[in-house]
C-alpha positions as CSV (number, residue, x, y, z in Angstrom):
1,M,-34.4,26.6,-40.6
2,A,-35.4,28.2,-37.3
3,D,-33.6,27.6,-34.1
4,C,-34.6,28.6,-30.5
5,S,-33.3,27.9,-27.0
6,A,-34.4,28.8,-23.5
7,G,-32.9,27.3,-20.3
8,D,-31.6,23.8,-21.0
9,C,-33.9,23.3,-24.0
10,S,-33.3,24.0,-27.7
11,C,-34.8,23.0,-31.0
12,E,-34.1,23.3,-34.7
13,C,-37.2,23.4,-36.8
14,P,-36.9,22.6,-40.5
15,R,-39.9,24.6,-41.6
16,G,-41.8,27.5,-40.0
17,G,-40.9,29.1,-36.7
18,C,-40.1,27.9,-33.2
19,G,-40.5,28.8,-29.6
20,C,-38.9,27.8,-26.4
21,I,-39.7,28.8,-22.8
22,A,-38.0,28.0,-19.5
23,S,-38.3,28.9,-15.9
24,S,-35.7,31.4,-14.9
25,E,-35.2,29.7,-11.5
26,D,-35.0,26.1,-12.9
27,P,-33.5,26.2,-16.4
28,S,-34.2,22.4,-16.8
29,D,-37.9,23.1,-16.5
30,C,-38.3,24.1,-20.2
31,S,-40.0,23.2,-23.4
32,C,-39.8,24.0,-27.1
33,H,-42.3,23.9,-29.9
34,C,-41.9,23.9,-33.7
35,Y,-44.6,25.5,-35.9
36,H,-46.3,22.8,-38.0
37,S,-45.6,20.2,-35.3
38,R,-48.0,18.5,-32.9
39,F,-45.3,17.9,-30.4
40,A,-43.6,19.8,-27.6
41,I,-39.9,19.0,-27.1
42,V,-39.2,18.5,-23.4
43,K,-35.6,17.5,-22.4
44,G,-35.1,16.0,-25.8
45,R,-38.3,13.9,-25.8
46,K,-41.3,14.6,-28.0
47,I,-44.6,14.9,-26.1
48,L,-48.0,15.5,-27.8
49,F,-48.4,19.3,-27.5
50,K,-52.1,19.0,-26.4
51,T,-51.2,16.7,-23.5
52,F,-48.1,18.6,-22.4
53,K,-48.4,20.1,-18.9
54,P,-45.7,22.3,-17.6
55,R,-44.4,21.6,-14.1
56,I,-44.1,25.3,-13.2
57,K,-46.6,26.7,-10.8
58,V,-47.2,30.2,-12.1
59,T,-47.5,33.2,-9.7
60,S,-47.3,36.9,-10.5
61,Q,-43.6,36.7,-9.6
62,T,-42.7,33.6,-11.7
63,K,-39.9,34.6,-14.1
64,F,-39.3,33.0,-17.5
65,N,-36.8,33.1,-20.3
66,I,-38.4,32.9,-23.8
67,C,-37.1,32.7,-27.3
68,T,-39.2,32.6,-30.5
69,H,-38.1,32.9,-34.1
70,D,-40.6,33.6,-36.9
71,L,-43.4,32.0,-34.8
72,P,-47.0,32.8,-35.7
73,I,-48.5,34.9,-32.8
74,R,-51.3,32.3,-32.4
75,E,-48.7,29.6,-31.8
76,L,-47.1,31.8,-29.1
77,A,-50.5,32.2,-27.5
78,Q,-50.9,28.4,-27.4
79,I,-47.6,28.0,-25.7
80,L,-48.4,30.7,-23.1
81,D,-51.9,29.2,-22.7
82,K,-50.2,26.1,-21.1
83,Y,-49.1,28.4,-18.2
84,L,-52.3,30.6,-18.0
85,P,-55.1,28.5,-19.4
86,N,-57.9,30.4,-21.1
87,E,-56.4,33.8,-20.2
88,I,-54.5,34.7,-23.4
89,V,-56.2,36.9,-26.0
90,V,-54.9,37.4,-29.6
91,P,-56.1,40.8,-30.9
92,A,-57.6,40.4,-34.3
93,N,-55.3,43.1,-35.9
94,I,-52.2,40.9,-35.1
95,A,-53.7,37.4,-35.7
96,T,-51.5,36.8,-38.8
97,N,-48.3,38.3,-37.4
98,R,-45.2,36.3,-36.8
99,V,-43.1,37.1,-33.7
100,T,-39.3,36.9,-33.0
101,I,-38.5,37.7,-29.4
102,S,-35.8,36.9,-26.9
103,L,-36.6,37.8,-23.3
104,K,-34.9,36.8,-20.1
105,N,-36.1,36.9,-16.5
106,K,-39.5,38.3,-17.3
107,T,-42.9,37.5,-15.8
108,L,-45.7,36.1,-18.1
109,R,-47.4,39.5,-18.0
110,Q,-44.3,41.2,-19.3
111,I,-43.9,38.5,-22.0
112,I,-47.6,38.9,-23.0
113,N,-47.3,42.7,-23.2
114,G,-44.0,42.5,-25.0
115,S,-45.4,40.3,-27.7
116,S,-48.6,42.4,-28.2
117,L,-50.9,39.7,-26.9
118,A,-53.3,40.5,-24.1
119,L,-54.8,39.0,-20.9
120,K,-58.6,38.6,-20.4
121,S,-59.9,41.3,-18.2
């Protein structure tokens, strides 16, 4: 069982990993995702992950709290892609890695660099 929390959101995932992300400025603006699930969990409600749209307007100074536990790196890339569409790159040499991170008050660039992902140039 994997459990994650960020801001006012948390989840327990019975199989695979999990990931939660929240705005540092508004902890109620958060979401979680369980690996092997098609849903994002937002304020206790399930929303189809592919239709989920975060309310946060991302700037270079927007800060986030993020927690992942045993989450495949490609799943983390999908979560971050919701905030920076079509900008996240998963290097081939880490495509099968799993990531466990807990970062607070970091920009998306810092989160991306800290997880070994990359931004398109």
